[in-house]
C-alpha positions as CSV (number, residue, x, y, z in Angstrom):
1,M,198.1,66.3,70.6
2,R,198.1,69.7,72.4
3,L,199.7,72.4,70.2
4,T,200.7,76.4,71.6
5,W,202.4,78.7,69.5
6,F,204.5,81.4,71.3
7,G,205.2,83.5,67.6
8,G,208.2,82.6,65.2
9,A,208.6,79.2,64.9
10,A,208.3,78.2,68.7
11,F,206.2,75.8,69.9
12,R,205.1,73.7,73.1
13,L,203.8,70.7,71.9
14,Q,202.0,67.7,73.5
15,Y,202.5,64.8,71.4
16,G,202.9,61.0,71.8
17,G,203.2,61.0,75.6
18,S,205.7,63.8,75.6
19,V,206.0,67.3,76.2
20,L,207.9,69.1,73.4
21,L,209.6,72.2,73.2
22,V,210.4,73.8,69.6
23,A,212.9,76.4,68.9
24,P,212.4,78.5,71.8
25,G,214.8,81.2,70.4
26,S,212.3,82.3,68.1
27,A,209.5,83.3,70.1
28,T,208.3,86.3,69.7
29,M,206.0,87.1,72.3
30,A,207.0,87.7,76.2
31,I,206.8,84.7,78.3
32,D,209.0,83.6,81.0
33,A,211.7,81.0,80.0
34,A,210.8,78.4,83.4
35,E,207.3,78.4,82.3
36,L,208.1,77.9,78.7
37,R,210.0,74.9,79.4
38,A,208.6,73.7,82.9
39,G,207.7,69.8,82.4
40,V,209.2,70.0,79.1
41,D,210.7,66.0,78.4
42,R,213.2,67.2,74.9
43,E,213.8,70.4,73.4
44,L,213.8,70.7,69.5
45,A,215.6,73.4,67.3
46,F,215.4,73.7,63.3
47,D,219.3,73.9,63.2
48,G,222.4,74.4,65.7
49,E,221.7,72.1,68.9
50,G,218.9,70.1,69.6
51,A,218.6,69.5,65.6
52,P,217.4,66.3,65.3
53,L,219.0,63.9,62.4
54,P,218.3,64.3,59.1
55,F,215.0,63.1,57.8
56,A,215.5,60.5,55.0
57,A,212.2,60.5,53.0
58,E,213.1,57.6,50.6
59,E,213.3,55.2,54.1
60,W,210.3,56.1,55.5
61,R,207.6,53.8,56.8
62,P,204.8,54.1,59.0
63,L,205.4,52.8,62.4
64,A,204.6,49.6,63.3
65,R,201.6,49.3,65.7
66,R,202.4,47.2,69.0
67,S,200.4,45.0,70.8
68,P,198.2,46.1,73.7
69,L,200.1,42.9,75.5
70,S,203.4,44.7,74.7
71,E,205.9,44.9,78.3
72,N,207.0,48.4,76.6
73,N,204.1,50.7,77.5
74,Q,206.6,53.5,76.3
75,S,205.3,54.9,72.9
76,E,207.7,55.3,70.4
77,M,208.4,58.7,68.5
78,R,210.3,59.5,65.5
79,V,211.6,63.1,65.1
80,G,213.5,64.1,61.6
81,L,214.5,67.2,59.9
82,D,214.1,67.9,56.4
83,G,216.1,70.2,54.5
84,G,216.3,72.6,57.3
85,D,213.0,73.9,57.4
86,T,210.7,71.5,58.4
87,L,210.4,69.1,61.6
88,V,208.4,65.8,60.7
89,L,207.4,64.5,64.6
90,E,205.4,60.9,64.5
91,A,204.7,58.8,67.2
92,E,202.5,56.1,68.3
93,G,198.4,56.2,68.1
94,E,199.4,60.2,66.8
95,G,198.5,61.3,63.4
96,S,202.2,62.8,62.1
97,L,202.9,66.6,63.0
98,I,205.0,68.5,60.1
99,L,206.2,71.9,61.2
100,C,207.3,74.2,58.1
101,R,208.9,77.2,58.4
102,G,210.0,77.6,55.4
103,K,208.1,79.0,51.8
104,A,208.5,75.8,50.2
105,L,206.6,72.2,51.3
106,P,209.1,69.8,51.7
107,D,208.6,67.0,49.3
108,L,207.6,64.0,51.7
109,P,206.1,60.6,51.3
110,G,202.1,60.7,50.4
111,G,201.4,58.4,52.9
112,L,203.1,60.3,55.6
113,V,201.0,63.8,54.8
114,A,198.0,62.5,54.3
115,N,197.8,61.6,58.0
116,A,199.6,65.0,59.2
117,T,198.7,68.2,60.8
118,L,200.7,70.3,58.8
119,V,201.8,73.7,60.6
120,L,203.0,76.3,58.4
121,T,204.8,79.9,59.7
122,H,206.1,81.3,56.6
123,P,203.2,84.1,55.0
124,E,204.7,83.3,51.4
125,V,203.9,79.5,51.6
126,Q,202.6,78.1,48.4
127,P,200.6,75.2,48.4
128,S,202.2,71.8,47.0
129,K,200.5,69.6,44.1
130,G,199.4,66.1,45.2
131,V,198.7,64.8,48.1
132,W,196.9,66.8,50.5
133,P,197.2,67.2,54.6
134,R,194.3,65.9,57.2
135,R,194.2,69.3,58.3
136,V,196.6,72.8,58.0
137,L,197.6,75.5,60.9
138,L,198.9,78.7,59.9
139,A,201.4,80.0,62.6
140,I,201.9,83.5,60.8
141,E,202.0,86.8,62.5
142,A,202.0,89.1,59.5
143,G,200.7,88.4,55.9
144,G,198.6,85.2,57.0
145,E,195.6,86.8,54.9
146,G,197.5,85.8,51.5
147,A,198.6,82.5,52.6
148,W,195.0,81.8,53.8
149,D,193.7,82.7,50.5
150,R,196.3,80.6,48.1
151,L,196.3,77.5,50.5
152,V,192.0,77.5,50.4
153,A,192.5,77.4,46.8
154,G,195.3,75.4,46.4
155,L,193.7,72.9,49.0
156,P,190.3,72.6,48.3
157,G,188.6,70.6,51.3
158,V,191.3,70.3,53.4
159,P,190.5,72.0,57.1
160,L,192.7,75.4,57.5
161,Q,193.1,77.2,60.9
162,M,194.9,80.3,62.0
163,L,196.3,80.2,65.0
164,D,196.9,82.7,67.6
165,P,200.1,83.1,69.5
166,G,199.8,81.8,73.5
167,M,196.7,80.2,72.6
168,A,196.5,76.4,72.5
169,V,194.6,74.0,70.3
170,E,193.9,70.4,70.9
171,F,193.1,68.1,68.5
């Protein structure tokens, strides 16, 4: 998985064998649109055109693993929207990716969150009680220090990383 943040809630992802572009209109850094969209397989949005179907948390089940002998070598990917502020992505062979642009963290199933990378873009985000993600990435331009302090206290032992606009991270 490779993730590049362009400010706001704009991301370019290499995830599950696809290149995804999330909310490019919210980018706050200057970047050529043609360069940003080069090689993109799918564009996603939190609302309006490009928004995926709602994520049905009560119906969530882990993706079934395909047999290595399967004739279909295309990896399966699921994308859902939870409440308008959270994109949930799952792909075979990858941990879940949860992109949250709101203050409140979504109430998602523990099995989904425990294996997830959680990306937060709101400076006033609060840690949730209960299940903790595999890692948390903060994509916050102003006021990130306060969010950092709250998350360190609320998610002890969970790796946190502050993202810089335009810089890619791989994991």
